Structures are given as structure tokens and as C-alpha cells.
ROMAR-321309 format. One record per atom (N, C-alpha, C): residue in three letters; z, x, y; atom name. Coordinates in steps of 0.001 Angstrom, whole numbers, m for minus. Each point is the difference from the previous one (the first is absolute). Example, Ala and Ser with C-alpha at 12.3 -4.5 7.8 and 13.67 -1.06 7.14 Angstrom:
BEGIN
NODE balum      pz      px      py zanu
NODE   ALA    7800   13190   m5690    N
NODE   ALA       0    m890    1190   CA
NODE   ALA       0     900    1200    C
NODE   SER    m720    m350    1050    N
NODE   SER      60     820    1190   CA
NODE   SER     730    m770    1090    C
! end
This chain:
BEGIN
NODE balum      pz      px      py zanu
NODE   MET m150530  m83134   52900    N
NODE   MET    1208    1114      92   CA
NODE   MET     113     722    1546    C
NODE   ARG     654     375     667    N
NODE   ARG    m163     319    1550   CA
NODE   ARG     246    1624    m422    C
NODE   ARG    m505     774     897    N
NODE   ARG     230    1447     205   CA
NODE   ARG     114     363    1199    C
NODE   ALA     758    1115    m453    N
NODE   ALA     858     986    1031   CA
NODE   ALA    m317    1483     246    C
NODE   PHE    m610     867    1283    N
NODE   PHE    m123     903    m136   CA
NODE   PHE    1053     597     443    C
NODE   VAL    1025    1023    m335    N
NODE   VAL    1273     572     340   CA
NODE   VAL    m674    1663     346    C
NODE   ALA     271     151    1554    N
NODE   ALA    m276    1630     432   CA
NODE   ALA    1409     316     229    C
NODE   ASN     203     762    m876    N
NODE   ASN    1511     824     168   CA
NODE   ASN    m110    1494     663    C
NODE   GLY     492     197    1401    N
NODE   GLY    m335    1152     154   CA
NODE   GLY    1448    1103     283    C
NODE   GLY     744    m488   m1283    N
NODE   GLY    1508     762    m244   CA
NODE   GLY    m412     682   m1070    C
NODE   MET     655    1200    m524    N
NODE   MET     205     925    m954   CA
NODE   MET     298   m1311   m1398    C
NODE   ARG    m693     654   m1236    N
NODE   ARG     484    m766    m952   CA
NODE   ARG    1403     121    m631    C
NODE   ASP     851     820     732    N
NODE   ASP    1175    m136    m447   CA
NODE   ASP     950    m436    1458    C
NODE   GLY    m434    m154     842    N
NODE   GLY     257    m147    1307   CA
NODE   GLY    1109   m1146     322    C
NODE   LYS     489    m600    1206    N
NODE   LYS     791   m1165     177   CA
NODE   LYS    m941   m1114      75    C
NODE   THR   m1039     492     649    N
NODE   THR   m1125   m1498     335   CA
NODE   THR     m87    m790   m1780    C
NODE   THR    m594    1039    m517    N
NODE   THR    m513    m136   m1271   CA
NODE   THR     995   m1190   m1093    C
NODE   ASP    1193     815     360    N
NODE   ASP    1674    m491    m754   CA
NODE   ASP    m103   m1422     504    C
NODE   LEU    m325    m305    1068    N
NODE   LEU     211   m1319     924   CA
NODE   LEU   m1167    m801    m459    C
NODE   LEU   m1188     657    m150    N
NODE   LEU   m1292   m1219     m89   CA
NODE   LEU      44    m129   m1590    C
NODE   LEU     298     827   m1154    N
NODE   LEU    m124    m584   m1129   CA
NODE   LEU     344   m1602    m474    C
NODE   PRO    1403     299     680    N
NODE   PRO     526   m1583    m719   CA
NODE   PRO    m946    m743    1112    C
NODE   PHE    m515     m35     884    N
NODE   PHE    m643    m742     851   CA
NODE   PHE   m1441    m490    m874    C
NODE   VAL    m719    1151    m793    N
NODE   VAL    m903    m190    m269   CA
NODE   VAL      86   m1024   m1281    C
NODE   LYS    1133     732    m771    N
NODE   LYS     724   m1009   m1458   CA
NODE   LYS      37   m1615     412    C
NODE   GLY     367    m389    1211    N
NODE   GLY     203   m1288     538   CA
NODE   GLY   m1069    m724     227    C
NODE   MET   m1185     879     367    N
NODE   MET   m1627    m579     599   CA
NODE   MET    m607    m328   m1935    C
NODE   GLU     569    1308    m627    N
NODE   GLU    m980    m327   m1176   CA
NODE   GLU     851   m1103   m1057    C
NODE   ASP    1419    m543      31    N
NODE   ASP     910    m961    m528   CA
NODE   ASP    m661   m1254     705    C
NODE   ALA    m359    m200    1254    N
NODE   ALA   m1040    m990     709   CA
NODE   ALA   m1156    m443    m334    C
NODE   GLY    m692     941   m1422    N
NODE   GLY   m1195      14    m120   CA
NODE   GLY    m925     719     872    C
NODE   CYS      33     723     984    N
NODE   CYS    m732    1299     535   CA
NODE   CYS    m665     522   m1109    C
NODE   GLU    m952     635     324    N
NODE   GLU    m472    1281    m632   CA
NODE   GLU      26     823    1313    C
NODE   VAL     486    1315    m418    N
NODE   VAL     294    1140    1023   CA
NODE   VAL    m589    1211    m230    C
NODE   ASP    m885     826     966    N
NODE   ASP    m503     852     107   CA
NODE   ASP     851     705     938    C
NODE   LEU     795    1109    m836    N
NODE   LEU     848     941     992   CA
NODE   LEU    m798    1422     153    C
NODE   CYS     339     429    1272    N
NODE   CYS   m1011    1096    m148   CA
NODE   CYS     599    1080    1097    C
NODE   TYR      67    1122    m626    N
NODE   TYR    1348     506     729   CA
NODE   TYR   m1115    1308     946    C
NODE   ILE     m53    m291    1090    N
NODE   ILE    m553     459    1032   CA
NODE   ILE    m430    1499     331    C
NODE   LYS    1177     639    m162    N
NODE   LYS     342    1262      68   CA
NODE   LYS    m972     983   m1288    C
NODE   GLN    m611    m874    m963    N
NODE   GLN    m592     711   m1163   CA
NODE   GLN   m1246     m23     244    C
NODE   VAL    m281    m986    1355    N
NODE   VAL   m1984    m246     m28   CA
NODE   VAL    m290     788     910    C
NODE   ARG    m705     418     m12    N
NODE   ARG    m428    1066    1359   CA
NODE   ARG    m893    m710     944    C
NODE   ILE     480    m358    1089    N
NODE   ILE    m947    m767    1012   CA
NODE   ILE     155     624    1192    C
NODE   LYS   m1452     549     547    N
NODE   LYS     239     311    1261   CA
NODE   LYS     m51    m854    1230    C
NODE   PRO     224     587     987    N
NODE   PRO     342    m781    1309   CA
NODE   PRO   m1170   m1151     336    C
NODE   CYS     346    m735     378    N
NODE   CYS   m1249    m864     844   CA
NODE   CYS    m528     700    1267    C
NODE   ILE   m1181      51     403    N
NODE   ILE    m609    1297    1376   CA
NODE   ILE    m328   m1689     759    C
NODE   GLY      72   m1104    m376    N
NODE   GLY    m255    m911    1283   CA
NODE   GLY   m1330     105     737    C
NODE   ASP   m1269    m283   m1307    N
NODE   ASP   m1457     m91     820   CA
NODE   ASP    m109   m1115    m281    C
NODE   PHE     747    m938    m283    N
NODE   PHE    m484   m1367    m709   CA
NODE   PHE   m1277     m69    m561    C
NODE   ARG    m280    1051    m452    N
NODE   ARG   m1411      m7   m1147   CA
NODE   ARG      23   m1416    m983    C
NODE   CYS     992    m391    m521    N
NODE   CYS     648   m1092   m1014   CA
NODE   CYS    m106    m862     561    C
NODE   TRP    m425    m484    1445    N
NODE   TRP    m227   m1191     583   CA
NODE   TRP   m1259    m230     206    C
NODE   TYR    m641    1422     863    N
NODE   TYR   m1407    m406     805   CA
NODE   TYR   m1091     807    m843    C
NODE   LYS     416     752    m979    N
NODE   LYS   m1120     693    m733   CA
NODE   LYS    m206    m109   m1358    C
NODE   THR     890      14    m513    N
NODE   THR     417    m623   m1717   CA
NODE   THR     825    m991     m81    C
NODE   PRO    m310   m1210     540    N
NODE   PRO    1459    m570      79   CA
NODE   PRO     774    m398   m1435    C
NODE   GLY    1340    m236     311    N
NODE   GLY     641    m243   m1228   CA
NODE   GLY     m74    1590   m1132    C
NODE   LYS    m771    1135     434    N
NODE   LYS     292    1164    m623   CA
NODE   LYS     893    1192     849    C
NODE   CYS     342     851    m754    N
NODE   CYS     517    1173     739   CA
NODE   CYS    m694    1130    m353    C
NODE   HIS    m525    1145     827    N
NODE   HIS    m753    1017    m172   CA
NODE   HIS     348    1091    m581    C
NODE   ILE    2038    m171    m103    N
NODE   ILE     892    1060    m143   CA
NODE   ILE    m157      15   m1627    C
NODE   LYS    m350    1262    m669    N
NODE   LYS    m385    m134   m1464   CA
NODE   LYS    1309     669    m690    C
NODE   ASP    1301    m993     m69    N
NODE   ASP    1234     836    m509   CA
NODE   ASP     298   m1057    m975    C
NODE   GLU    1346      13    m412    N
NODE   GLU     667    m867    m992   CA
NODE   GLU     211   m1301     443    C
NODE   MET      11    m432    1497    N
NODE   MET     337   m1161     360   CA
NODE   MET   m1602    m673    m435    C
NODE   GLN   m1067     499    m325    N
NODE   GLN    m933   m1324    m177   CA
NODE   GLN     313    m383   m1887    C
NODE   GLU     808     654    m675    N
NODE   GLU     479    m855   m1149   CA
NODE   GLU     756   m1249     266    C
NODE   LEU    1033      m2    1458    N
NODE   LEU     787    m905    m322   CA
NODE   LEU    m484    m873    1119    C
NODE   TYR    m839     m88     473    N
NODE   TYR    m517   m1252     796   CA
NODE   TYR    m257   m1698    m598    C
NODE   ASP    m797     141   m1338    N
NODE   ASP     264    m897   m1177   CA
NODE   ASP    1235    m636      97    C
NODE   ARG     724     866    m374    N
NODE   ARG    1180    m284    m648   CA
NODE   ARG     817    m516    1262    C
NODE   VAL     191     597    1087    N
NODE   VAL     340    m847     989   CA
NODE   VAL    m409   m1514     840    C
NODE   SER   m1566     109    m422    N
NODE   SER    m499   m1055     186   CA
NODE   SER     539   m1221    m598    C
NODE   GLU    m165     327   m1554    N
NODE   GLU     837    m815    m914   CA
NODE   GLU     903    m699    m250    C
NODE   ALA     744     479    1262    N
NODE   ALA    1517    m538    m166   CA
NODE   ALA     514   m1181    1236    C
NODE   ASP     962   m1356    m655    N
NODE   ASP     139    m837     873   CA
NODE   ASP     734     606    1147    C
NODE   VAL     870     871    m673    N
NODE   VAL    1121     522     721   CA
NODE   VAL      94    1249     245    C
NODE   LEU     105     837    1327    N
NODE   LEU     215    1508    m128   CA
NODE   LEU    1108     198     526    C
NODE   VAL     594     901    m540    N
NODE   VAL    1597     521     435   CA
NODE   VAL    m186    1311     221    C
NODE   LEU     542     165     989    N
NODE   LEU     229    1318     764   CA
NODE   LEU    1108     790     157    C
NODE   ALA     228     777   m1216    N
NODE   ALA    1515     633     m40   CA
NODE   ALA     275    1406     290    C
NODE   SER     413     139     743    N
NODE   SER     592    1490     289   CA
NODE   SER    1365     387     434    C
NODE   PRO      61     979     261    N
NODE   PRO    1163     730     135   CA
NODE   PRO    m219     m64    1940    C
NODE   VAL     979      40     765    N
NODE   VAL    m451     380    1285   CA
NODE   VAL     909    1136     719    C
NODE   TYR    m957     986     457    N
NODE   TYR     114    1381    1004   CA
NODE   TYR     165    m570     930    C
NODE   ALA   m1532     442     510    N
NODE   ALA     230     375    1339   CA
NODE   ALA   m1911    m639     148    C
NODE   PRO    m506   m1195     335    N
NODE   PRO     803    m973    m893   CA
NODE   PRO    m131    m302   m1353    C
NODE   ILE   m1142     623    m612    N
NODE   ILE    m252     m41   m1631   CA
NODE   ILE    m749     996    m461    C
NODE   PRO    m198     337   m1107    N
NODE   PRO    m395    1112    m535   CA
NODE   PRO   m1759     291     496    C
NODE   GLY    m701     925      72    N
NODE   GLY   m1277    m169      m3   CA
NODE   GLY   m1292    m223    m428    C
NODE   GLU     686     m52   m1500    N
NODE   GLU    m883    m566    m964   CA
NODE   GLU    m111   m1340      90    C
NODE   MET    1068    m878     250    N
NODE   MET    m177   m1116    m127   CA
NODE   MET    m459    m575    1381    C
NODE   GLN     m16     812    1152    N
NODE   GLN    m253    m259    1351   CA
NODE   GLN   m1596     188    m369    C
NODE   ASN    m815     573    m902    N
NODE   ASN   m1282     279       3   CA
NODE   ASN    m200   m1008    m884    C
NODE   PHE     316    m603   m1025    N
NODE   PHE     146    m832    m683   CA
NODE   PHE    m629   m1518     669    C
NODE   ILE     808    m505    1121    N
NODE   ILE     119    m948     761   CA
NODE   ILE   m1245    m167     817    C
NODE   ASN    m416    1587     612    N
NODE   ASN    m928     262     736   CA
NODE   ASN   m1167    m202    m370    C
NODE   ARG     m13     370   m1407    N
NODE   ARG   m1370    m108    m638   CA
NODE   ARG    m394   m1533    m436    C
NODE   LEU     775    m958     137    N
NODE   LEU    m418   m1506    m484   CA
NODE   LEU    m645    m595     943    C
NODE   VAL    m327     889    1084    N
NODE   VAL   m1120    m663    1081   CA
NODE   VAL   m1097    m386    m656    C
NODE   PRO    m673     641   m1097    N
NODE   PRO   m1689    m570    m683   CA
NODE   PRO     917   m1356    m417    C
NODE   LEU     751    m547    m397    N
NODE   LEU     492   m1656    m311   CA
NODE   LEU      65    m773     986    C
NODE   ILE    m161     126    1186    N
NODE   ILE     341    m648    1075   CA
NODE   ILE   m1625    m259     852    C
NODE   ASP    m191   m1147     165    N
NODE   ASP   m1298    m522     585   CA
NODE   ASP     556    m399    1421    C
NODE   PRO   m1279     661     679    N
NODE   PRO     394     m18    1546   CA
NODE   PRO    m975   m1009     644    C
NODE   ILE     497   m1243    m599    N
NODE   ILE     m49   m1290     925   CA
NODE   ILE    1011    m335     502    C
NODE   LEU    m258     396    1214    N
NODE   LEU    1233     m31    1104   CA
NODE   LEU     528   m1162     277    C
NODE   ARG     864    m194     290    N
NODE   ARG     447   m1542     633   CA
NODE   ARG    1572      18    1079    C
NODE   SER     424    m713     430    N
NODE   SER    1442     146     644   CA
NODE   SER     994   m1296    m565    C
NODE   LYS     905     697      53    N
NODE   LYS    1444    m998    m315   CA
NODE   LYS    1264     542     282    C
NODE   ASP     746   m1004     966    N
NODE   ASP    1382     852     889   CA
NODE   ASP    m681    1123     859    C
NODE   GLY    m822     m69     575    N
NODE   GLY    m575     767     793   CA
NODE   GLY    m313    1326    m334    C
NODE   ARG    m163      58   m1246    N
NODE   ARG    m168    1377    m977   CA
NODE   ARG   m1641    m331    m592    C
NODE   THR    m264    1160      m7    N
NODE   THR   m1536     309    m864   CA
NODE   THR     419     m70   m1381    C
NODE   MET    m732   m1007   m1046    N
NODE   MET     372     418   m1414   CA
NODE   MET   m1762    m150    m625    C
NODE   ALA     115     717   m1263    N
NODE   ALA   m1253     m16    m900   CA
NODE   ALA     326    m866   m1103    C
NODE   ARG    m485     320   m1007    N
NODE   ARG     143    m712   m1192   CA
NODE   ARG    m311    1053   m1272    C
NODE   THR     596    m260   m1488    N
NODE   THR    m841     916    m803   CA
NODE   THR    m905    m336    m713    C
NODE   ARG    m719     763    m430    N
NODE   ARG   m1755    m161    m312   CA
NODE   ARG     122    m979   m1351    C
NODE   GLU   m1002    m559     m83    N
NODE   GLU    m149    m878    m959   CA
NODE   GLU     m38     725   m1413    C
NODE   GLY    1103    m347   m1323    N
NODE   GLY     402     527   m1093   CA
NODE   GLY    1518     998     296    C
NODE   VAL     369    m460     884    N
NODE   VAL    1322     818     635   CA
NODE   VAL     895   m1409    m672    C
NODE   ARG     910     143    m830    N
NODE   ARG     849   m1377    m481   CA
NODE   ARG    1144      60     924    C
NODE   TRP     553    1268     893    N
NODE   TRP    1171    m158     130   CA
NODE   TRP     669   m1438    1105    C
NODE   LYS     993    m205    m421    N
NODE   LYS     538   m1570     449   CA
NODE   LYS    1404     564     823    C
NODE   ASN     684     844    m818    N
NODE   ASN    1428     626     977   CA
NODE   ASN     138    1438    m411    C
NODE   ILE     431     668    1563    N
NODE   ILE     829    1139       9   CA
NODE   ILE    1109     242     m30    C
NODE   ALA     647     858    m947    N
NODE   ALA    1677     314     356   CA
NODE   ALA      80    1342    m285    C
NODE   VAL    1368     164     637    N
NODE   VAL     381    1244     101   CA
NODE   VAL    1448     288    m939    C
NODE   VAL    m200    1349    m717    N
NODE   VAL    1573     443    m508   CA
NODE   VAL     m98    1354     519    C
NODE   SER    1267     372     265    N
NODE   SER    m147     780     755   CA
NODE   SER    2135     903     268    C
NODE   THR     275     889    m106    N
NODE   THR     890     825    m106   CA
NODE   THR     132    1177    1303    C
NODE   CYS     995     319      69    N
NODE   CYS     621     576    1023   CA
NODE   CYS    1136     750    m166    C
NODE   GLY     268    1545     721    N
NODE   GLY    1296     230      48   CA
NODE   GLY    1002      20     942    C
NODE   TRP    m559    m425    1018    N
NODE   TRP     901    m618    1300   CA
NODE   TRP     518   m1239    m447    C
NODE   TRP     894    m307    1359    N
NODE   TRP     898   m1358    m438   CA
NODE   TRP    m743   m1038     392    C
NODE   GLY    m334    m526    1039    N
NODE   GLY    m418   m1323     586   CA
NODE   GLY   m1552    m647    m479    C
NODE   LEU    m118    m998      m9    N
NODE   LEU   m1322    m330    m275   CA
NODE   LEU   m1073       3     999    C
NODE   GLU     201     665    1195    N
NODE   GLU    m401     246     726   CA
NODE   GLU   m1287    1295      30    C
NODE   ASN     818     614   m1146    N
NODE   ASN    m887    1091    m440   CA
NODE   ASN   m1402    m282    m519    C
NODE   PHE     100   m1466    m653    N
NODE   PHE   m1371    m260    m974   CA
NODE   PHE   m1317   m1006    1500    C
NODE   ASP     150      20    1192    N
NODE   ASP    m559    m626     983   CA
NODE   ASP   m1520     781    m179    C
NODE   SER    m189     966      53    N
NODE   SER   m1358     562     395   CA
NODE   SER    m808    m219   m1325    C
NODE   PHE     514    m229   m1183    N
NODE   PHE    m693     226   m1157   CA
NODE   PHE     m53   m1707    m529    C
NODE   VAL    1248    m911     652    N
NODE   VAL    m636   m1455    m489   CA
NODE   VAL    m610    m670    1029    C
NODE   LYS    m588    1164    1315    N
NODE   LYS    m736    m665     933   CA
NODE   LYS   m1440     468    m348    C
NODE   ILE     269     826    m720    N
NODE   ILE   m1431     647    m665   CA
NODE   ILE    m397    m977    m820    C
NODE   ALA     626    m833   m1073    N
NODE   ALA    m302    m597    m745   CA
NODE   ALA    m543   m1666     676    C
NODE   ARG    1047    m223     782    N
NODE   ARG    m317   m1516     390   CA
NODE   ARG   m1373     336     938    C
NODE   ASP      m3     961     676    N
NODE   ASP   m1160      58     820   CA
NODE   ASP   m1735     m47   m1044    C
NODE   LEU     309     679   m1143    N
NODE   LEU   m1234    m226    m872   CA
NODE   LEU      m6   m1633    m706    C
NODE   ALA    1209    m228      74    N
NODE   ALA    m317   m1670    m333   CA
NODE   ALA    m257    m607     895    C
NODE   PHE     100      24    1200    N
NODE   PHE    m711    m869     794   CA
NODE   PHE    m864     469     685    C
NODE   LYS    m773    1419    m297    N
NODE   LYS   m1313     413     464   CA
NODE   LYS   m1222    m535    m986    C
NODE   THR     650    m487   m1147    N
NODE   THR    m941    m261   m1238   CA
NODE   THR     395   m1404    m485    C
NODE   GLY     825    m902     819    N
NODE   GLY      69   m1208     m99   CA
NODE   GLY     776    m331   m1139    C
NODE   VAL    1012     586    m542    N
NODE   VAL     507    m401   m1105   CA
NODE   VAL    1164    m300     445    C
NODE   GLY    1043    m248   m1236    N
NODE   GLY    1405     m67     398   CA
NODE   GLY    1181    1162    m274    C
NODE   PHE     332    m304     802    N
NODE   PHE    1156    1344     m22   CA
NODE   PHE    1691    m583    m914    C
NODE   ALA    m123     465   m1190    N
NODE   ALA     937    m794   m1008   CA
NODE   ALA    1822     719     329    C
NODE   GLY     m55    1132     861    N
NODE   GLY    1381      58     118   CA
NODE   GLY      95    1685    m554    C
NODE   SER    1172      62     342    N
NODE   SER      64    1391    m405   CA
NODE   SER    1631     752   m1056    C
NODE   VAL     279     530    m847    N
NODE   VAL     769     720    m874   CA
NODE   VAL     429    1146     913    C
NODE   LEU    1180    m122     166    N
NODE   LEU     545    1355    1069   CA
NODE   LEU    1081     644    m256    C
NODE   ARG     357    1239    m702    N
NODE   ARG    1369     647    m373   CA
NODE   ARG     148    1158    1271    C
NODE   PRO     750    m168    1047    N
NODE   PRO     349    1398     568   CA
NODE   PRO    1579     412    m900    C
NODE   HIS    m286    1274     354    N
NODE   HIS    1108     919    m273   CA
NODE   HIS      11    m174   m1913    C
NODE   SER   m1273      44    m139    N
NODE   SER      22    m401   m1510   CA
NODE   SER     537    1094    m817    C
NODE   PHE     537    1424     273    N
NODE   PHE     159     776    m943   CA
NODE   PHE    1886    m230    m115    C
NODE   VAL     221    m862     884    N
NODE   VAL    1526    m629    m454   CA
NODE   VAL      29    m889   m1562    C
NODE   LEU   m1181     135    m313    N
NODE   LEU     361   m1642   m1206   CA
NODE   LEU     268    1225   m1144    C
NODE   ASN    m172    1296     256    N
NODE   ASN    m201     894   m1230   CA
NODE   ASN    1565      30    m314    C
NODE   THR     842    m515     661    N
NODE   THR    1572     168    m166   CA
NODE   THR     727   m1510    m167    C
NODE   MET   m1176    m753     270    N
NODE   MET     586   m1490    m371   CA
NODE   MET    m254    m809    m809    C
NODE   GLU     378     180   m1617    N
NODE   GLU    m837    m577   m1093   CA
NODE   GLU    m170   m1307     m22    C
NODE   GLN    1261    m853     715    N
NODE   GLN    m169   m1211    m246   CA
NODE   GLN   m1170    m660    1512    C
NODE   LYS     240     517     961    N
NODE   LYS    m854    m466    1127   CA
NODE   LYS   m1600     464    m435    C
NODE   ARG     m50     903    m880    N
NODE   ARG    m862     340    m256   CA
NODE   ARG    m917    m876    m716    C
NODE   ASN     615    m455   m1183    N
NODE   ASN    m159   m1182    m919   CA
NODE   ASN    m442   m1324    1118    C
NODE   GLU     881    m377     690    N
NODE   GLU     m88   m1178    1055   CA
NODE   GLU   m1308     156     771    C
NODE   ILE    m233     996     505    N
NODE   ILE   m1360     499    1021   CA
NODE   ILE   m1105    m128   m1272    C
NODE   HIS    m329     432    m763    N
NODE   HIS   m1190     m57    m734   CA
NODE   HIS     153   m1189    m716    C
NODE   GLU     672   m1041    m473    N
NODE   GLU     m32   m1171     m30   CA
NODE   GLU    m794    m897     867    C
NODE   ALA     502     249    1080    N
NODE   ALA    m632    m828    1240   CA
NODE   ALA   m1163     841      65    C
NODE   ALA    m308     847    m174    N
NODE   ALA   m1363     544      30   CA
NODE   ALA    m924    m363    m726    C
NODE   ARG     516    m288   m1120    N
NODE   ARG    m721    m651   m1223   CA
NODE   ARG    m191   m1802     560    C
NODE   LYS    1209    m168     515    N
NODE   LYS    m431   m1600     382   CA
NODE   LYS   m1232       1     942    C
NODE   ALA     195     780     995    N
NODE   ALA   m1080     162    1383   CA
NODE   ALA   m1433     m80    m542    C
NODE   GLY    m246     835   m1356    N
NODE   GLY   m1395     191    m493   CA
NODE   GLY    m120   m1305    m382    C
NODE   SER     980    m634    m824    N
NODE   SER    m526    m936    m661   CA
NODE   SER    m446   m1681    1007    C
NODE   GLU     525     280    1157    N
NODE   GLU     258    m508    1280   CA
NODE   GLU   m1558     m50     531    C
NODE   LEU    m509    1195     m69    N
NODE   LEU   m1236     588     884   CA
NODE   LEU   m1338    m987    m781    C
NODE   VAL     440      m9   m1554    N
NODE   VAL   m1054    m661    m861   CA
NODE   VAL    m173   m1501     376    C
NODE   ILE    1246    m227    m322    N
NODE   ILE     201   m1743    m172   CA
NODE   ILE    m250    m666    1496    C
NODE   GLU     615     631     590    N
NODE   GLU     446    m462    1371   CA
NODE   GLU    m931     417    1284    C
NODE   GLY    m555    1101    m339    N
NODE   GLY   m1115     661    1264   CA
NODE   GLY     797     842    1268    C
NODE   LYS    1309     m92    m271    N
NODE   LYS     694    1008     612   CA
NODE   LYS    1790     107    m350    C
NODE   ILE     242     827     572    N
NODE   ILE    1340     663    m278   CA
NODE   ILE     937    m974     598    C
NODE   SER    1238     m85    m572    N
NODE   SER     938    m691     745   CA
NODE   SER     930     725     675    C
NODE   GLU     847    m714    1400    N
NODE   GLU     586     832     585   CA
NODE   GLU    1471     285    m642    C
NODE   GLY     497    m682   m1053    N
NODE   GLY     935     115    m799   CA
NODE   GLY    m375    1076    m910    C
NODE   SER    m765     266    m386    N
NODE   SER    m391    1285    m998   CA
NODE   SER     108    1472     871    C
NODE   GLY    m738    m482    1265    N
NODE   GLY     195    1168     523   CA
NODE   GLY     749     262     624    C
NODE   ASP    1488    m765     376    N
NODE   ASP    1045     191     385   CA
NODE   ASP     775    1237    m852    C
NODE   ILE    m174    m548   m1031    N
NODE   ILE     504     467   m1428   CA
NODE   ILE     m44    1493     152    C
NODE   ILE   m1394     200      14    N
NODE   ILE    m831    1382    m591   CA
NODE   ILE     561    1213    1588    C
NODE   ALA      62    m676    1049    N
NODE   ALA     109     692    1158   CA
NODE   ALA    1397    m192     232    C
NODE   GLN     942    m346    m296    N
NODE   GLN    1667     183     110   CA
NODE   GLN     285     986     306    C
NODE   PRO     607     229     872    N
NODE   PRO    1051    1237     772   CA
NODE   PRO     846     495   m1932    C
NODE   LEU     m44    1312     m60    N
NODE   LEU     800     132    m937   CA
NODE   LEU    1071    1111     276    C
NODE   VAL    m113     474    1399    N
NODE   VAL    1015     824     841   CA
NODE   VAL      88    m517    1103    C
NODE   THR     810     396    1032    N
NODE   THR     m75     m56    1458   CA
NODE   THR    m858    1518     297    C
NODE   GLU    m768    m551    1697    N
NODE   GLU    m560    1245     348   CA
NODE   GLU     722    1059     341    C
NODE   GLU     931       0    m193    N
NODE   GLU     973     979     178   CA
NODE   GLU     158    1117   m1108    C
NODE   GLU     640    m857    m792    N
NODE   GLU     194     608   m1769   CA
NODE   GLU   m1627     353     m68    C
NODE   LEU   m1375      m3     477    N
NODE   LEU   m1172     748    m270   CA
NODE   LEU      83    1004     682    C
NODE   ARG     217     m42    1027    N
NODE   ARG     m77    1335     946   CA
NODE   ARG     976    1277    m817    C
NODE   LEU    1118    m907    m436    N
NODE   LEU     784    1284    m504   CA
NODE   LEU    m397     425   m1164    C
NODE   MET   m1198   m1149    m619    N
NODE   MET    m265     789   m1343   CA
NODE   MET    m958    1220     330    C
NODE   TYR   m1081    m518     955    N
NODE   TYR    m764    1172     622   CA
NODE   TYR     570    1200     524    C
! end
């Protein structure tokens, strides 16, 4: 059975969780065992960037906090899903989680497409990284920074980037029950696609990201 670790940087009752739960259900429908972690409820200190986990205690972070309890769970996942609302760009707790993944990276460096990359350490099972995200503003360009963070993590660890589930002006869904059901069903399908095919289809992504109002209408709402 495939395993997934889903790091959710949103609130339990927030817009990201509302989109993420049908996505997770789709993964489970496809036979994936999902470990869903609400990052805001885990006390994770910032990385201090001394790279002791590379050179002095390889693979081991010396910061003693609740992130230590997540390393084995993250390592055992075939799929890593990074889910977060987008603010400026993402909540600090989520950025701390991503930064603290450095001990799982083996600093055996090589070059690809003119860029330096490493690899995951032995025992880290990741094959793919995917993104689920929501924001309150209108366009998809608001997700660029977060998606780039996830893409860079995939590239630098030598694993595949499986795609994104992105929902702009997500609060509008609360006023459109039929569209909400359509988008949730597409999110569920996207979760299954991730497990079965190793990537999220453009068709599912387009349904989830479809405009619900015009940009001018959204400005008037604000």
C-alpha cells in the first residue's frame, strides 16, 4: 500500500482544509494510507541554518521540539503533499516545517539543467510532491511563490512534482453550493489521480481553479 504524508498549514475549519479533505478522500479511495498532520498544532521551531544535520550529525536535527516526532512519518511517505493557505506567501508554521526537512536531504550534489541538486537520504521514500492551496484573491498568479517553493523542493531532492490543486477566491465557494460540490468532486478525483497516475491532471486542476466571479466583482466584494 502506498503512503502519503499530508502537511496541512491551514486551520482545521479553514478554506484549505475544506478543499483538502475531499482530496485526501480521493487518495484513500485509490488505496493510499494518508497521514494528515495539522502543522499549526505542532510546535516547530525555525531552522537556524547551521547545517549540523549535514556535516556533524548527518540526518539528525539537533533542535529538540515536536518536529522530531514527524521525521519518521514524513520519511515513510511515498507522496508528500504540502497544503497551505496563501498569505504572504504562506503561514510561518508551514515555512518552518518545510525548512526543517533539510535533515532528510543528503548533500551529495550534482548538476541538472544548470542547477545544483541533491537527493533524499536512504530510507526517505518520497516519489512525488504535490500542492493543495487556497487564497482569497482572484488570480492563480497569487500561488506562484508557494508552488515554486514546492517545485524547488522536488527538484533539489530529485523527486517528481506531481502538480497542484489551487482554489483562488476560495471564500466565494460558501455562496455557491452547486459549484462547491463540483469543485470538491474534482478535488476528490485529483487525489485519486495522484495515487494511481502519479500526477494531477490538468482537467481536474482547471475545474478546481475555475473563476467563480469576475475580478471586478471580487473587488466590489472586498
